[in-house]
N, C-alpha and C positions, 0 to 999 in steps of 0.2 A: 736287400731290405726285408726284414721280417714283417709280415702283415698281421695285424690284429683285427679279427672280425668277430662281430657279435652274431650269435645264432638265434634265430627265431623259428621254432618249429612247433606245429600243433601236435605232431606225433612225437613219440619218445625217441630221443637221439642218443645213440651209443657211440662214443668216440673210440676208434681203433688207433693203435699206434704201430710203429714199425717194430714192435717187439717180436713179431713173428720172424724177423731176421736178427739173429743173435750176434753179439760180439762186434769188435771193431771192424772186422772185414765187411760185415753187413752194412755198417754205417758208411764205410768208404764206398761201397757199391752204390748206396743211395746218393752220395755226393756226386758220383759220376753219371748215374742214370737219370739225373735231372727230374723235371716235374717240380722238385725242390732242389735247386742247385746252389752250391756254395760259391760265393764270389771271391775265390782265392786262387793263388797259384798252387800247382801241385801236379802229381803224376797224371798223364793223359792216357788215352787208349793204347798208344804204342809204347808206354813205359817212360817216355821222355817227360821233361818238365817244360811247361809253357806258361803263357800269360792268358788269363781268362779273356775270352772273346765275347764281351758283353757291354762295350762302351762305344760311343759314337766314333772315336778315332780307330779303335780296334776293328770295328765292323765296316770300315770304309777304306782300309789301307791296302787291300789286295793281298794280305798275308794271312796264312793259317796260324794265328798267334798261339792257339792252344794245342796245335799239332794233333788234331783229331781227324784230319782229312777233309774238313769242311771249312770253306773260306768265306769271310764276311757274312752276307745275308743268307748264305746257304747253311750257316751254323745256327742251330736252335738257340744258342746263347744270345744271338742278336735279335730274338723275337720281339723284345720290348723296345728296341731302338727305333725311333721314328723313321729314320732313313730306310729301314728295311721293311716297313709295313707296306704290303702290296707289291713288293718288288722281288720277293723270293720265288724262284722257279717252282711252278706247281701251286703257288699260293692262290687262294680265292679272293685275296684282297684284304684279308684281315689277320690270318694266322699262317705261320710258316709250316712246311711239312716237318715231320718229326722223325727221329730215328727210333729204333725199337728199344724198349726198356722193360724191365720186369720188376724193379724195386718199387715198393710202396712206402712213401714217407709220411703220408697223412691220409686219413679217410674219415668219412661220416657214414654211419649206417642208420637208416630210418626204417623201423619196423611198422608194418600196417597195424592199425588199431581201429576198433569199432568206435564210432562217434561221428560228430559233425564238425566240420571246419566253419569258422565264422563266414557269413555271407554279406556282401555289399550289393545292393540293387539300386540302379538308377532308372527311374521312370522318366520318359520324355513324352509329353502328350501334346499332340497337335491341337492348338486352341483356335483354329479357324471356325467360322460361323456354322459350318455344317457338322461340327463335332460336339455340339451342346448335349445331345442325348447320350452319347458315348461317355462324355465327361461325368455325367451323373451316375452312370453305371460303374465307372472306376471309383468314384467317391463312395458309392454304396458298398463296394466289395473290398476295398483295400484294407480295412481294419481286420476283417475276417482272414484276409491273406496274411497279415502280420501275426495274428493270433495263432494261425496254423503252425507257423515257424516256432513261436514261443512254446507251443504245446509239446514239441519234440526236443526242446532244449537248444535251439539254434540261436546263436548270437547274431542278430540281424540289424543292419543299418540300411535305411531307406532314404534315397534322395528323390525328390519330385521336381521336375523342371517343366514349367508351363507359365502362362501369363497370370498376373495377380487376380485372384478371385475366380479363376476358371474352374479349378478343382480345389476344394477345401477338405483336407483330411481331418476327420473328427478325432476326438480323444478315444482311446488313450494314445494311439500312435502319433497323431498330429500335435499333441502337446508334450511329447517326450523329446527334449533336445539332444539326448544321448543317442536315441535311435533314429530320429527323423530330422531331415534338413530340407527346407524348401528353397529352391532357386527360382526367383521371379524373372522370367525371360519370355518374350513373345516367341511362340513356335508356329510359324506360318505353315501352310499346306505342304510344302515340299522341302523345308530346310531343317528338319529335325536333326539330321546328322551334323550339319554345320553348327547348330546350336550346341549340341553335345560337345563338340570340339572347342567352340568359342568360350563356353562357360566353364570349361574344365578347371581353371584356376579358382572358381567360386565353390567347387565341391571337392577338389582333390584332397584337401587336408582331412575331410570327413571319411575318406576311404582308408582302409587298413591294409597294410602290406601282407598280412597273413590271411586275408579273407579271399574267398572265391568271388570273382567279379561277374555280375550279370547286368545287362541293359535290357529294358523292356520298352518297346516302341508302340504307341497307340496312335494310329492315323487312318484317315480314309483316302489318302492320296499317295502319290509316288515321290521318290526322293530326287533331288537335283544333284546329288553326289553319288558316285559309284561305290559299290560294296568294298572292292579291294582298296580303293583310296582311303576309305574310312578306317578299315582294319589297320592299315599301315600307320596312319596318323594316330589313332587311339592307342594302339599297342605301343607305339613309341612313347606316348605320354604316360601310360600306366606302367610300362616296364614288365608287363606280364600278359598272359592270355585272358580272354574274356569270352562270354557267351552272349549272344544277342538274340532276344526273343521278339517276335513280331506279332502284333495284333493289327492286321491290315487286310485289305481286299486280296483274295487269292489270285495268283496269275491266271489269266484266261477267263476271268469272270466278266459277265456282261449283264446289262439291264436295259430295259426299255423305258426311258423317262416319259412320264405323262401318258404311258400306255399307247403311244402313237405308232408302235411297230418298228421304230428305228432304234437299233441297239448302240450302246457305247460302253467302253470299259468300266468296270467297277461292279461289285456285288450289290445286292439289294437285300434288306432285312427289316426286322421290326423297328429299328431305329433310323431307317432311311436308306438312301442310296449312296454308295461311295463315289467320290469324285474321279478316282482312277484306281487301277490295280497297283498293289505295292510290290512289284516284281523285285526291285532292289532290296527291299527289306527281307523278303523271303529268301533271296539269294544270300544275304548277309547272315541270316539265321542258319542256312545250310552250311556255309563256310565255317562258322564258329561253333557248330554243334548245338544251336539253340532250337527252340520250338516255334512253330507257326500256328496262328489261330486266325480265323476269319472275323473281321470286325462286324460282320453281319450275323454273327451267332445269336441265337435266340436265348441261350442259357449262359449268362455271364458268370453266374455263381459256379457252374461246372467248369467254365473256362479258367476261372481263377483257381479252382481246385486242382485242375490238371497242371497248371503252371506251378503251383506250390509243390506238387509232388515231383515235378521235374527238377526244380531247384533244390529242394530239401533232400539231397542225396548225400549219404555218408561219404566222406573223402578220406579213405584209410591211408593213402599215400599222397603227400603234397606234390604239387607241380612246380614249386619254386624252392631252390636250395641255396643256402649260404655256402660259400667256399671254405673248406677246412683250413685251419691255420697251420702253416708249415712249422716244423720243429725249429728250435733256436739254431741260428747259423745258416739257415736255408731260405731261399726265396721262391715265391710262387711262379711257376711257368705255365701260362694259360694253354700252351700247346701239349701239355702232358696231363690230361685229365680223362678219366674213364667214368662212365655212369653205367652201372649194371643192375638190371632188374632181375630178381630171383623170385620165381613163382613158388607156389605151395609144393609142387611136385619136385622141386629142386632144379628144374630147368632154368637156364639163364639166357638173357638177351643183353648184349652190349648195345646201348642206345647210340646211334651215330651222331656226330657233331654236324650241325648245319650253320651257315654263316650268320643268319639272323632269321627273324620271323618269316620273311619271304621265302626262305628255304624249307618251310614246314609243309611240304607237299605230302608227306607221310609221317613216319616216326622220326624223332630227332630231338636234339637239345641245342641251345645256343646261349651265349652270354648276354646278360643284361648290361647295357652300357658299352663302354670302350672295350673291345675284345682283347686289347693288350693290357688293360688294367680294369678288369670287370669287377662288379659288385656281387652278382648272383648268377646262378644257373637256372634257366627256365626251360621246361620241356615243352615240346610242340603240342598243339591241341589233340592230335590223334594219340600221342603217347600219354597225355594227361587222361584221356578217356580209358586207356588201358589200366593206368594206375587206379583210377576211380573204381574200376570193376574188381580190383584185386584186394580182398579184405584180409588176406593172410600172408602176403608176400613181403618183400623188402626191397629197398633201393640202396645201393652203395655208391657213394661219390668218392673216388680215390684219386689222389695226386701221385704222380711218379710212374704212370704207365702210359704207353703211347696212345694217343687219341685215335679212335676209329673215325676216319674221314670218309665222306661220300662225295 
């Protein structure tokens, strides 16, 4: 089946074709070397003629139907057959191993460009009684925060989640329905992460597929949900990476309430004393590449300025890619994709495939959605940071080459 996919890229996209392989012999090679494979009978690797091994019956009969030396689920042609998912020897549970191949049947090249990618920011503000002074500071500074983004030409969407009346965002941002969305929800001392997940249906349509995603937490307490659990759940909802920034009490902070000499966790500052240290939030920021700030800071205008500078970073190479459309007569094979990053000096790195977001311990990419029928390619956070720093390189997403597995 030929897949038709719409492409949405902030950067300039140049489509490459298989024209680098000329003539009918090159096309025949592409048909055999998969990535894009034809569902027809025809010559196989040993020169004989067989039946394509890509159906439920052909992939479960114990016969090497296409005579390529690989039987049933060992054959890459059976990758999309449900019975073979997770059963192929050497499989991680989602994709089969692949044979080697050199033909390229479709590719997308994205060149780095100077400029800014759209930014979506979700603020979640603890509205417990001890947070009233901090709420006032957020309300005072959030417009200048938005203005800083507009000043450099960044298309910004802001979501604010807190209880009704706790923080009122003034005009112009607070009265702009295109750029601002308020979600009224009570955010107790320790359930900010739960609220972000629970209210996701209320703000998901306001988020944009092409935008860089940031969350900003403001609290004087600790979370009742772990950092890894939140990352896994939110990443599954978003279908892409995000960064989480924390304005909370730094780990290890203590204060002496009422000056009686007994210490307890939580920082102390001009706006009062924190109820507890935000260890989980700081860990969440570390894991996602976000920033951390003390809620006991004296200078909140400077805090907002630092946060703006962190978020307003040019994104020359995107971190989410649509899958190229195979040529007519060929079908997409998820096990035959390569992603190559080419730097300014010409050096290249083939980005390894990982099963899903949980495999992003370092560099890598994974499929968004069902790995046997994916929608998009998403690069891991560490790889995304490498792309962010490269203002002159390029990324090639190619079908028809053996996937580099780790």
